[in-house]
N, CA, C and O of each residue as an XYZ file, in Angstrom:
748
protein
N       0.847     -1.178      0.000
C       0.000      0.000      0.000
C       0.891      1.239      0.000
O       1.869      1.304      0.745
N       0.562      2.197     -0.814
C       1.356      3.410     -0.951
C       1.216      4.303      0.272
O       0.135      4.432      0.846
N       2.335      4.920      0.661
C       2.301      5.846      1.788
C       2.333      7.279      1.283
O       2.963      7.588      0.272
N       1.641      8.144      2.007
C       1.634      9.565      1.701
C       2.976     10.156      2.115
O       3.484      9.852      3.195
N       3.554     11.001      1.257
C       4.816     11.659      1.583
C       4.524     12.802      2.549
O       3.897     13.793      2.176
N       4.980     12.659      3.793
C       4.675     13.663      4.808
C       5.920     13.963      5.630
O       6.853     13.163      5.705
N       5.902     15.137      6.240
C       6.973     15.514      7.148
C       6.525     15.226      8.571
O       5.334     15.073      8.842
N       7.491     15.156      9.474
C       7.181     14.908     10.879
C       6.334     16.057     11.426
O       6.717     17.221     11.308
N       5.178     15.731     12.027
C       4.350     16.796     12.600
C       4.991     17.353     13.868
O       5.298     16.612     14.801
N       5.188     18.669     13.887
C       5.804     19.322     15.041
C       4.777     19.688     16.103
O       5.097     19.749     17.290
N       3.539     19.932     15.673
C       2.478     20.334     16.598
C       1.261     19.440     16.385
O       1.188     18.699     15.405
N       0.320     19.515     17.301
C      -0.926     18.768     17.140
C      -1.660     19.236     15.890
O      -2.243     18.415     15.182
N      -1.645     20.521     15.605
C      -2.281     21.025     14.378
C      -1.618     20.436     13.136
O      -2.302     20.090     12.173
N      -0.281     20.321     13.153
C       0.427     19.672     12.038
C      -0.032     18.226     11.892
O      -0.290     17.758     10.783
N      -0.133     17.523     13.014
C      -0.575     16.129     12.986
C      -1.962     16.026     12.361
O      -2.206     15.145     11.536
N      -2.861     16.909     12.743
C      -4.221     16.894     12.197
C      -4.180     17.098     10.682
O      -4.891     16.409      9.951
N      -3.360     18.031     10.203
C      -3.244     18.261      8.755
C      -2.725     17.022      8.037
O      -3.242     16.656      6.982
N      -1.713     16.375      8.597
C      -1.152     15.168      7.994
C      -2.202     14.057      7.964
O      -2.335     13.351      6.964
N      -2.940     13.904      9.049
C      -3.980     12.869      9.086
C      -5.050     13.133      8.032
O      -5.544     12.194      7.407
N      -5.410     14.384      7.830
C      -6.379     14.708      6.773
C      -5.836     14.303      5.402
O      -6.590     13.807      4.565
N      -4.543     14.507      5.162
C      -3.928     14.085      3.896
C      -3.999     12.570      3.745
O      -4.392     12.058      2.697
N      -3.617     11.863      4.800
C      -3.610     10.398      4.749
C      -5.005      9.860      4.488
O      -5.178      8.922      3.709
N      -6.003     10.449      5.138
C      -7.363      9.932      5.039
C      -8.121     10.458      3.817
O      -9.324     10.228      3.697
N      -7.432     11.162      2.908
C      -8.051     11.491      1.617
C      -8.293     10.219      0.820
O      -9.224     10.148      0.018
N      -7.456      9.220      1.042
C      -7.606      7.923      0.383
C      -8.701      7.116      1.069
O      -8.994      7.324      2.246
N      -9.300      6.196      0.325
C     -10.313      5.319      0.914
C      -9.689      4.121      1.619
O     -10.367      3.424      2.374
N      -8.396      3.878      1.378
C      -7.695      2.761      2.017
C      -6.867      3.294      3.181
O      -6.249      4.354      3.087
N      -6.866      2.546      4.272
C      -6.102      2.954      5.449
C      -4.852      2.092      5.545
O      -4.935      0.864      5.569
N      -3.706      2.736      5.600
C      -2.448      2.056      5.832
C      -2.159      2.176      7.331
O      -1.689      3.210      7.805
N      -2.449      1.103      8.063
C      -2.340      1.115      9.523
C      -0.937      1.505      9.966
O      -0.771      2.301     10.890
N       0.064      0.949      9.313
C       1.451      1.238      9.689
C       1.779      2.721      9.494
O       2.465      3.319     10.323
N       1.294      3.310      8.408
C       1.548      4.726      8.144
C       0.913      5.612      9.215
O       1.550      6.535      9.722
N      -0.345      5.327      9.555
C      -1.026      6.124     10.582
C      -0.302      5.975     11.918
O      -0.085      6.959     12.626
N       0.069      4.747     12.257
C       0.768      4.517     13.523
C       2.104      5.263     13.546
O       2.451      5.876     14.556
N       2.846      5.216     12.452
C       4.141      5.911     12.389
C       3.984      7.419     12.533
O       4.770      8.062     13.229
N       2.972      7.988     11.878
C       2.742      9.435     11.968
C       2.374      9.818     13.399
O       2.863     10.816     13.928
N       1.509      9.020     14.018
C       1.119      9.335     15.400
C       2.304      9.203     16.347
O       2.439      9.990     17.284
N       3.169      8.207     16.111
C       4.358      8.048     16.950
C       5.330      9.205     16.754
O       6.025      9.593     17.692
N       5.385      9.759     15.547
C       6.364     10.815     15.268
C       6.002     12.146     15.929
O       6.867     13.003     16.108
N       4.734     12.324     16.291
C       4.341     13.544     17.007
C       4.786     13.420     18.462
O       4.417     12.467     19.148
N       5.576     14.380     18.929
C       6.031     14.407     20.323
C       5.015     15.179     21.159
O       4.673     16.318     20.841
N       4.543     14.558     22.214
C       3.536     15.187     23.068
C       4.025     16.524     23.600
O       5.131     16.638     24.129
N       3.174     17.534     23.447
C       3.450     18.862     23.979
C       2.157     19.370     24.613
O       1.209     19.698     23.900
N       2.106     19.438     25.947
C       0.870     19.864     26.612
C       0.321     21.198     26.115
O      -0.890     21.413     26.167
N       1.175     22.095     25.637
C       0.679     23.372     25.109
C      -0.213     23.153     23.891
O      -1.108     23.956     23.627
N       0.026     22.066     23.142
C      -0.788     21.738     21.963
C      -2.171     21.224     22.337
O      -3.170     21.609     21.729
N      -2.225     20.354     23.338
C      -3.461     19.603     23.584
C      -4.195     19.970     24.869
O      -5.312     19.501     25.088
N      -3.599     20.791     25.719
C      -4.218     21.108     27.013
C      -5.624     21.693     26.848
O      -6.500     21.427     27.671
N      -5.848     22.483     25.799
C      -7.162     23.105     25.605
C      -8.263     22.077     25.357
O      -9.442     22.392     25.513
N      -7.897     20.848     24.972
C      -8.882     19.789     24.739
C      -9.074     18.883     25.951
O      -9.971     18.039     25.956
N      -8.255     19.047     26.961
C      -8.292     18.115     28.098
C      -9.277     18.607     29.155
O      -9.040     19.590     29.857
N     -10.374     17.893     29.236
C     -11.414     18.184     30.231
C     -11.579     16.927     31.087
O     -11.920     15.858     30.579
N     -11.337     17.067     32.373
C     -11.398     15.934     33.292
C     -12.724     15.917     34.040
O     -13.375     16.949     34.202
N     -13.110     14.737     34.490
C     -14.278     14.530     35.345
C     -13.780     13.718     36.539
O     -13.015     12.769     36.364
N     -14.199     14.076     37.733
C     -13.658     13.364     38.898
C     -14.204     11.948     39.044
O     -13.679     11.172     39.842
N     -15.256     11.589     38.285
C     -15.873     10.275     38.445
C     -15.567      9.283     37.321
O     -15.683      8.075     37.528
N     -15.181      9.761     36.148
C     -14.957      8.850     35.020
C     -14.012      9.504     34.015
O     -13.759     10.708     34.054
N     -13.499      8.664     33.116
C     -12.661      9.230     32.059
C     -13.549      9.984     31.073
O     -14.740      9.696     30.963
N     -12.973     10.947     30.357
C     -13.744     11.749     29.408
C     -13.188     11.585     27.998
O     -12.006     11.299     27.803
N     -14.069     11.773     27.024
C     -13.723     11.716     25.598
C     -14.000     13.098     25.014
O     -15.141     13.560     25.006
N     -12.954     13.752     24.529
C     -13.044     15.138     24.075
C     -12.659     15.226     22.600
O     -11.514     14.960     22.234
N     -13.616     15.599     21.761
C     -13.389     15.651     20.318
C     -12.405     16.766     19.970
O     -12.570     17.915     20.379
N     -11.379     16.397     19.205
C     -10.387     17.348     18.715
C     -10.676     17.688     17.254
O     -10.647     18.856     16.865
N     -10.958     16.653     16.440
C     -11.197     16.857     15.014
C     -12.096     15.736     14.492
O     -11.886     14.565     14.810
N     -13.096     16.100     13.691
C     -14.055     15.122     13.160
C     -13.578     14.459     11.874
O     -14.267     13.580     11.356
N     -12.437     14.845     11.348
C     -11.813     14.133     10.238
C     -12.656     13.979      8.990
O     -12.553     12.960      8.307
N     -13.489     14.962      8.670
C     -14.340     14.899      7.476
C     -15.148     13.613      7.388
O     -15.412     13.109      6.296
N     -15.535     13.089      8.536
C     -16.353     11.885      8.572
C     -15.589     10.591      8.388
O     -16.175      9.515      8.503
N     -14.279     10.666      8.100
C     -13.486      9.450      7.896
C     -12.802      8.977      9.172
O     -12.474      7.798      9.306
N     -12.587      9.898     10.109
C     -11.989      9.529     11.392
C     -12.415     10.545     12.438
O     -12.840     11.654     12.116
N     -12.293     10.149     13.680
C     -12.430     11.062     14.816
C     -11.107     11.064     15.550
O     -10.511     10.010     15.773
N     -10.646     12.245     15.926
C      -9.455     12.377     16.751
C      -9.915     12.935     18.085
O     -10.543     13.993     18.142
N      -9.599     12.219     19.162
C     -10.090     12.596     20.490
C      -8.973     12.585     21.512
O      -8.028     11.802     21.425
N      -9.105     13.471     22.479
C      -8.268     13.449     23.676
C      -9.100     12.783     24.765
O     -10.200     13.237     25.082
N      -8.564     11.694     25.339
C      -9.219     11.034     26.465
C      -8.446     11.377     27.724
O      -7.220     11.276     27.764
N      -9.178     11.784     28.752
C      -8.575     12.210     30.015
C      -8.946     11.210     31.096
O     -10.123     10.949     31.345
N      -7.933     10.661     31.727
C      -8.082      9.590     32.703
C      -7.646     10.107     34.071
O      -6.454     10.305     34.308
N      -8.591     10.324     34.959
C      -8.252     10.695     36.323
C      -7.609      9.518     37.040
O      -7.532      8.416     36.497
N      -7.154      9.755     38.247
C      -6.512      8.706     39.034
C      -7.469      7.524     39.200
O      -8.593      7.688     39.674
N      -7.010      6.326     38.803
C      -7.800      5.109     38.973
C      -8.932      4.919     37.980
O      -9.672      3.941     38.093
N      -9.100      5.806     37.017
C     -10.184      5.667     36.039
C      -9.827      4.633     34.977
O      -8.658      4.440     34.643
N     -10.859      3.973     34.453
C     -10.644      2.996     33.399
C     -11.894      2.769     32.586
O     -12.993      3.149     32.990
N     -11.718      2.150     31.441
C     -12.844      1.813     30.572
C     -13.359      0.428     30.936
O     -12.704     -0.320     31.662
N     -14.520      0.099     30.432
C     -15.012     -1.275     30.465
C     -14.258     -2.054     29.394
O     -13.595     -1.458     28.545
N     -14.352     -3.364     29.427
C     -13.890     -4.169     28.301
C     -14.832     -3.836     27.151
O     -16.050     -3.865     27.324
N     -14.282     -3.521     25.979
C     -15.140     -3.073     24.879
C     -14.572     -3.437     23.513
O     -13.390     -3.745     23.361
N     -15.473     -3.388     22.516
C     -15.067     -3.572     21.125
C     -14.898     -2.205     20.469
O     -14.987     -1.173     21.133
N     -14.655     -2.208     19.156
C     -14.477     -0.952     18.421
C     -15.367     -0.876     17.189
O     -15.058     -0.161     16.235
N     -16.469     -1.615     17.211
C     -17.507     -1.509     16.189
C     -16.911     -1.526     14.779
O     -17.258     -0.699     13.935
N     -16.010     -2.483     14.540
C     -15.367     -2.652     13.226
C     -14.567     -1.435     12.776
O     -14.459     -1.170     11.578
N     -14.016     -0.705     13.716
C     -13.175      0.455     13.407
C     -11.730      0.188     13.811
O     -11.439     -0.684     14.630
N     -10.841      0.964     13.211
C      -9.443      0.991     13.635
C      -9.348      1.923     14.836
O     -10.009      2.961     14.870
N      -8.530      1.560     15.817
C      -8.316      2.416     16.983
C      -6.814      2.555     17.218
O      -6.114      1.571     17.457
N      -6.336      3.793     17.147
C      -4.949      4.124     17.464
C      -4.968      4.940     18.751
O      -5.751      5.881     18.880
N      -4.117      4.585     19.694
C      -4.097      5.253     20.996
C      -2.661      5.677     21.302
O      -1.780      4.834     21.469
N      -2.432      6.994     21.376
C      -1.104      7.532     21.698
C      -1.155      8.134     23.090
O      -2.037      8.934     23.399
N      -0.213      7.749     23.919
C      -0.173      8.300     25.269
C       0.536      9.654     25.248
O       1.681      9.768     24.811
N      -0.169     10.669     25.729
C       0.380     12.027     25.766
C       0.983     12.369     27.117
O       1.932     13.149     27.198
N       0.429     11.783     28.190
C       0.900     12.087     29.549
C       0.558     10.915     30.452
O      -0.517     10.326     30.334
N       1.466     10.576     31.349
C       1.212      9.518     32.325
C       1.459      8.134     31.751
O       2.248      7.960     30.822
N       0.768      7.149     32.323
C       0.847      5.753     31.889
C      -0.557      5.171     31.867
O      -1.403      5.533     32.685
N      -0.798      4.260     30.920
C      -2.064      3.535     30.866
C      -1.781      2.054     30.714
O      -0.868      1.652     29.992
N      -2.574      1.249     31.400
C      -2.478     -0.203     31.262
C      -3.553     -0.656     30.281
O      -4.731     -0.340     30.448
N      -3.136     -1.401     29.255
C      -4.067     -1.969     28.287
C      -4.095     -3.478     28.486
O      -3.055     -4.136     28.468
N      -5.296     -4.020     28.678
C      -5.481     -5.460     28.818
C      -6.306     -5.947     27.640
O      -7.424     -5.480     27.425
N      -5.754     -6.892     26.870
C      -6.457     -7.475     25.727
C      -7.164     -8.750     26.143
O      -6.649     -9.532     26.942
N      -8.364     -8.950     25.584
C      -9.174    -10.133     25.863
C      -9.594    -10.796     24.559
O      -9.730    -10.144     23.523
N      -9.794    -12.114     24.637
C     -10.402    -12.856     23.532
C     -11.881    -12.509     23.471
O     -12.476    -12.137     24.482
N     -12.470    -12.626     22.301
C     -13.921    -12.504     22.187
C     -14.564    -13.682     22.900
O     -14.059    -14.799     22.791
N     -15.675    -13.474     23.637
C     -16.374    -14.612     24.238
C     -16.885    -15.528     23.129
O     -17.282    -15.058     22.063
N     -16.872    -16.836     23.382
C     -17.291    -17.766     22.326
C     -18.807    -17.871     22.185
O     -19.298    -18.429     21.204
N     -19.547    -17.345     23.146
C     -21.005    -17.344     23.056
C     -21.654    -18.655     23.437
O     -22.876    -18.722     23.569
N     -20.862    -19.704     23.619
C     -21.421    -21.017     23.951
C     -21.644    -21.173     25.446
O     -22.668    -21.703     25.876
N     -20.690    -20.716     26.228
C     -20.852    -20.847     27.676
C     -20.491    -19.522     28.333
O     -19.624    -18.786     27.862
N     -21.165    -19.246     29.408
C     -20.907    -18.013     30.142
C     -19.861    -18.306     31.209
O     -19.963    -19.285     31.947
N     -18.877    -17.460     31.275
C     -17.817    -17.628     32.257
C     -16.789    -16.535     32.084
O     -16.954    -15.632     31.264
N     -15.715    -16.623     32.870
C     -14.675    -15.600     32.817
C     -14.146    -15.417     31.396
O     -13.905    -16.386     30.675
N     -13.974    -14.166     31.017
C     -13.376    -13.880     29.714
C     -11.889    -14.215     29.766
O     -11.250    -14.094     30.811
N     -11.351    -14.635     28.634
C      -9.959    -15.052     28.552
C      -9.082    -13.838     28.258
O      -9.235    -13.168     27.237
N      -8.150    -13.572     29.193
C      -7.206    -12.470     29.015
C      -6.078    -12.933     28.114
O      -5.479    -13.983     28.349
N      -5.788    -12.150     27.080
C      -4.751    -12.511     26.120
C      -3.397    -11.915     26.494
O      -2.379    -12.605     26.457
N      -3.387    -10.631     26.855
C      -2.123     -9.972     27.185
C      -2.398     -8.696     27.963
O      -3.535     -8.242     28.093
N      -1.310     -8.140     28.473
C      -1.407     -6.906     29.243
C      -0.100     -6.141     29.047
O       0.977     -6.735     29.005
N      -0.206     -4.827     28.929
C       1.003     -4.004     28.809
C       0.729     -2.625     29.377
O      -0.419     -2.197     29.494
N       1.812     -1.935     29.728
C       1.720     -0.557     30.203
C       2.261      0.333     29.093
O       3.394      0.177     28.638
N       1.431      1.259     28.678
C       1.790      2.191     27.617
C       2.445      3.419     28.244
O       1.894      4.031     29.159
N       3.623      3.769     27.742
C       4.389      4.912     28.237
C       4.155      6.131     27.341
O       3.664      6.002     26.219
N       4.507      7.296     27.841
C       4.335      8.544     27.100
C       4.966      8.473     25.712
O       6.087      7.994     25.545
N       4.224      8.959     24.726
C       4.590      9.029     23.308
C       4.550      7.691     22.581
O       4.894      7.639     21.400
N       4.148      6.622     23.230
C       3.999      5.330     22.561
C       2.585      5.214     22.004
O       1.651      5.834     22.512
N       2.441      4.406     20.947
C       1.155      4.235     20.272
C       0.769      2.765     20.280
O       1.586      1.893     19.984
N      -0.478      2.504     20.620
C      -1.048      1.153     20.560
C      -2.106      1.137     19.465
O      -2.686      2.171     19.133
N      -2.349     -0.041     18.910
C      -3.361     -0.204     17.865
C      -4.213     -1.424     18.189
O      -3.712     -2.445     18.662
N      -5.512     -1.296     17.926
C      -6.409     -2.442     18.068
C      -7.549     -2.297     17.066
O      -7.949     -1.189     16.706
N      -8.055     -3.432     16.632
C      -9.318     -3.491     15.906
C     -10.013     -4.770     16.361
O      -9.431     -5.567     17.096
N     -11.240     -4.964     15.931
C     -12.021     -6.086     16.455
C     -11.433     -7.449     16.100
O     -11.679     -8.418     16.819
N     -10.667     -7.554     15.019
C     -10.070     -8.847     14.676
C      -8.957     -9.222     15.650
O      -8.600    -10.395     15.759
N      -8.404     -8.233     16.360
C      -7.342     -8.495     17.341
C      -7.894     -8.816     18.724
O      -7.170     -9.327     19.579
N      -9.170     -8.520     18.950
C      -9.788     -8.807     20.242
C     -10.455     -7.582     20.830
O     -10.772     -6.615     20.138
N     -10.651     -7.660     22.120
C     -11.294     -6.606     22.908
C     -10.249     -6.054     23.866
O      -9.236     -6.703     24.124
N     -10.490     -4.856     24.395
C      -9.544     -4.385     25.405
C     -10.221     -3.525     26.459
O     -11.340     -3.039     26.299
N      -9.471     -3.367     27.553
C      -9.814     -2.442     28.629
C      -8.579     -1.568     28.832
O      -7.449     -2.053     28.790
N      -8.810     -0.276     29.051
C      -7.717      0.671     29.271
C      -7.918      1.291     30.643
O      -9.027      1.698     30.991
N      -6.834      1.363     31.427
C      -6.938      1.862     32.804
C      -5.748      2.736     33.165
O      -4.611      2.467     32.775
N      -6.038      3.785     33.917
C      -4.994      4.548     34.585
C      -4.890      3.939     35.979
O      -5.733      4.195     36.838
N      -3.865      3.141     36.198
C      -3.748      2.438     37.480
C      -3.115      3.303     38.568
O      -3.059      2.899     39.729
N      -2.640      4.485     38.195
C      -2.051      5.389     39.184
C      -3.147      5.988     40.062
O      -4.237      6.313     39.590
N      -2.836      6.126     41.334
C      -3.759      6.786     42.259
C      -3.252      8.172     42.656
O      -3.775      8.805     43.574
N      -2.208      8.633     41.932
C      -1.662      9.964     42.216
C      -1.494     10.828     40.967
O      -1.364     12.047     41.079
N      -1.495     10.218     39.782
C      -1.244     10.953     38.539
C      -2.373     10.741     37.538
O      -2.909      9.639     37.417
N      -2.727     11.799     36.825
C      -3.684     11.698     35.718
C      -2.950     11.205     34.470
O      -1.721     11.242     34.404
N      -3.712     10.749     33.495
C      -3.154     10.359     32.200
C      -4.002     10.993     31.104
O      -5.193     11.247     31.282
N      -3.359     11.241     29.968
C      -4.045     11.813     28.810
C      -3.590     11.034     27.580
O      -2.397     10.797     27.390
N      -4.556     10.639     26.744
C      -4.228      9.898     25.528
C      -4.951     10.502     24.333
O      -6.017     11.103     24.464
N      -4.346     10.326     23.169
C      -4.895     10.799     21.902
C      -5.358      9.578     21.123
O      -4.564      8.676     20.852
N      -6.642      9.542     20.759
C      -7.220      8.385     20.068
C      -7.708      8.782     18.688
O      -8.337      9.825     18.511
N      -7.408      7.935     17.713
C      -7.947      8.094     16.374
C      -8.802      6.871     16.085
O      -8.332      5.739     16.200
N     -10.063      7.097     15.710
C     -10.997      6.029     15.361
C     -11.404      6.202     13.906
O     -11.839      7.278     13.498
N     -11.260      5.135     13.126
C     -11.668      5.198     11.727
C     -12.301      3.879     11.312
O     -11.679      2.827     11.461
N     -13.527      3.912     10.795
C     -14.404      5.074     10.738
C     -14.893      5.443     12.137
O     -14.821      4.630     13.058
N     -15.394      6.681     12.296
C     -15.918      7.102     13.600
C     -17.103      6.234     14.013
O     -17.812      5.694     13.164
N     -17.310      6.106     15.309
C     -18.487      5.379     15.802
C     -18.997      6.044     17.067
O     -18.242      6.690     17.794
N     -20.290      5.876     17.321
C     -20.921      6.527     18.471
C     -21.357      5.544     19.551
O     -21.766      5.957     20.636
N     -21.273      4.243     19.261
C     -21.645      3.248     20.269
C     -20.735      2.037     20.117
O     -20.111      1.833     19.076
N     -20.676      1.246     21.172
C     -19.874      0.027     21.139
C     -20.516     -0.997     22.066
O     -21.485     -0.700     22.766
N     -19.969     -2.191     22.059
C     -20.406     -3.234     22.978
C     -19.423     -3.276     24.146
O     -18.208     -3.272     23.946
N     -19.957     -3.318     25.364
C     -19.118     -3.538     26.538
C     -19.367     -4.954     27.032
O     -20.419     -5.537     26.772
N     -18.393     -5.500     27.743
C     -18.419     -6.904     28.128
C     -18.175     -7.057     29.622
O     -17.324     -6.382     30.200
N     -18.938     -7.956     30.235
C     -18.758     -8.303     31.642
C     -17.635     -9.337     31.721
O     -17.739    -10.408     31.124
N     -16.571     -9.027     32.447
C     -15.409     -9.908     32.503
C     -15.739    -11.271     33.102
O     -15.126    -12.273     32.733
N     -16.704    -11.319     34.027
C     -17.017    -12.593     34.692
C     -17.912    -13.500     33.867
O     -17.859    -14.722     34.012
N     -18.743    -12.911     32.995
C     -19.722    -13.728     32.269
C     -19.572    -13.664     30.753
O     -20.072    -14.543     30.051
N     -18.894    -12.643     30.237
C     -18.825    -12.441     28.793
C     -20.079    -11.796     28.236
O     -20.184    -11.573     27.030
N     -21.036    -11.492     29.114
C     -22.275    -10.846     28.679
C     -21.997     -9.475     28.087
O     -21.066     -8.784     28.500
N     -22.820     -9.088     27.110
C     -22.603     -7.812     26.425
C     -23.730     -6.829     26.684
O     -24.850     -7.195     27.039
N     -23.388     -5.583     26.493
C     -24.354     -4.500     26.615
C     -23.947     -3.421     25.616
O     -22.770     -3.072     25.519
N     -24.917     -2.894     24.874
C     -24.637     -1.808     23.943
C     -24.538     -0.504     24.727
O     -25.329     -0.256     25.637
N     -23.559      0.327     24.366
C     -23.347      1.569     25.105
C     -23.116      2.719     24.130
O     -22.260      2.635     23.250
N     -23.875      3.777     24.292
C     -23.656      5.002     23.524
C     -22.512      5.752     24.193
O     -22.493      5.909     25.414
N     -21.565      6.212     23.392
C     -20.372      6.859     23.920
C     -20.565      8.364     24.014
O     -20.907      9.023     23.032
N     -20.343      8.889     25.191
C     -20.431     10.337     25.400
C     -19.151     10.979     24.894
O     -18.072     10.392     24.984
N     -19.276     12.170     24.369
C     -18.079     12.922     23.987
C     -18.342     14.403     24.143
O     -19.448     14.889     23.904
N     -17.305     15.105     24.548
C     -17.360     16.556     24.655
C     -16.889     17.148     23.336
O     -15.935     16.650     22.739
N     -17.537     18.187     22.883
C     -17.133     18.896     21.661
C     -15.951     19.802     21.968
O     -15.830     20.337     23.070
N     -15.099     19.963     20.996
C     -13.931     20.831     21.158
C     -14.370     22.272     21.378
O     -15.247     22.778     20.678
N     -13.760     22.919     22.346
C     -14.005     24.333     22.644
C     -12.693     25.068     22.413
O     -11.917     25.265     23.348
N     -12.445     25.469     21.183
C     -11.150     26.105     20.881
C     -11.284     27.584     20.667
O     -10.291     28.263     20.406
């Protein structure tokens, strides 16, 4: 797959412009998107205006709607906040850590035949400026800020955008549809 000729994005605005160029095509080159996101060095002056925290749960803050081909969001994780185990509704998900650390736990899809504990596939801690990728063919995941003293901030790209997903009960594999809340960018 052909890659778009791009320069290293120096700012979040540069990154957004490069992503718009990449997503002009109907085909997504996962490696290219991941490389571009990794090449952007986190700078709080770039993204702080999008970071809105809630003391009870993590927040999803829209940065750019990507002309309907992708959503770019800043997710803010207070101390001890985490997501449910969830899918990505047949979308690509790129997650770049901008500040702090996040633990990502991957799970197998429940087989649907018997109810019981979901099978954990792997676990890793994502460090600042590192990028993780997942889609539904790779499994399900849960993301957590395990720190009880530090907040975390991550930049997520979803393509195509989605407004709901399935969440999973770790003990039973049972599913529930969930509409995802998001804050609009206030720039």
